[in-house]
Phi, psi and omega in degrees: 000142179292158178282125183274122185238133171254128180250122179247107189203126184271345180274120179301321181293312180297321179297318179296320179295314180297318180296320180296316181295309184293324180290343179286347179260124178292348181270359185235136175235126176277115185259001178176152174227149181218152182262352179208164178298323180298316178294320179297320180297321180292333183280336190303313182300324181279318184283331181049057181288151172276327182221145176241132171255129180223148170275173175269303184275113178212155180287158173070310177213113184282178185297327181292311179295321178300312180300317179300317181291321178300314184291335176280324190252320183222068186308124180216155171294129182241129174252122177275120178240105189214139176284343186292348177294342181273356177257115189305321184289346183256354187297323181295333179293324180298319181287340172296330176293325175294320175300325181283346176131352176297149187267322186208170184223151182207140174296152181287124178295151176246163175291141179140168185239018178292160189299321180297320181290321177298318179295322180292322178297318179292324178297323179297313179297316180298318181295321177300318180295320178294312184294333181296340181256004184266157175266153176239155183250118180299132182286133178240091186290137174084002181254130180263171180294131179303148182298325181295321178293320178301314179294322180296317178296322177296322178294319177299313183298318185283348183274347184265124182240152177234151178267340181239145180293123179292150182240345182203149175244125179243132185230134177235144181201163179216238183301126184085359186292320183306314180291322177295317176301317180302316181297317182290310186291325181292342181275353180273130184284167181300335181260022178302126193270005182247151165288151180236125177248121182244136173238113180242124174291122183207146183294153181303132178100352184259345191299310182296324176297319177298315180298315180297318181293315179296325182299335181292333184246353183261149180271348184253148177292143182237136181205165170285131185300124180281125178300137177090352179258155176273144176300134181256141177305143177075017177237145178251131185237144172237152173290157171295161178297138176061025176225143172287153176239122181231169175245126181276184185292343177266003178082019182257153177292139175230132173264140184222142175251028174300164184304155177302151176244130185053032177084008186226142168214108011286151179249136176297315181300318179302312180293316181301314181297317181295316180296317178296326180295329181266315186267345176057226185290354178270015180263135167252122180246132181234128179242121185254183182313143179169154179273144175095205184230008179300134180103335183296310180294324178294321178293325177297322177297317178298316178298317184295331180270001175097010178282179179260133180232139181225131175245144175291142183281167184293322186299327182254002179271133172296315175229123187269010187301302185295311176299321181299318180295321179294319179296317180298330179280352187075024185268342183260111179287330181224138178241114190230152171294154185303327182294337184266346187291311179301308178301326179293312178302314181297318179296317179299317181292320182291341175301335187253003179299318177241010184260208184294148180265000000 
């Protein structure tokens, strides 16, 4: 059966472009269109979409309120398709939609045949196919984590021991990654003693918005890794857009435009392998939710050199592809719920604050 898609978009031109792109795939059926979030909300019970595409700026009910209402009343995978990601002052608003429950984001395609636009059109179809198979988590406003779960996560964290003092934390993620990253990074205190290198698959134009949004909840400074500099403790680094991020033999950041690995540039595996090559067993590698297999081979390299590896579990992953591939390779030493990953990393690092060097 084709994937049923509801498109919520107030611009007639943008709506026509989206309908043309989605209709070009025999695997997708547009079951409804709406000009506002309010209209879209009314259509959901009748249209029964598998996936919803929504813009951010719309009359009567914007994308943020619409997403919040959908997740409360009719939980569905939501893809944000918006031109506002290209306006710097609006990028943080797009990531608020992810906080509200949207699964992924994509720039709005334009009419034309340039290579970037053709790539964007194919990305839209691919994302719809991916999202049709993901689970969503109904939002429960005002409810905190049960005390029993908190204690269980603490027990998990305190049970993992290391023989060597860690020197770097490397994190990889893809679909569903921004929220997972937020949970992990926000749990690190201002005096966290390791550099953190993150590789998140994200569409062109979204990276600075992601950094700005994460900065609101994180205690550590976040930046694009400067080429030629060494990673500094207590700093979080991301690769530049469309470039791999590696560590050279002198321990300095290197940007690379070598071909994509596992379909991605930047690639999690590329960064993981490079980091493991320099830091060896003093590497902590974390692989979070995401589609595909990028990161699995890189995590195996970290395991093989004696580092610590943690994969997000299936129950808390939006898409279990990347962690699943790492587990299948025997690359993940520990498989943990997202709530336990930050405390576990912190506990492992704190073992060495007054311990062996």
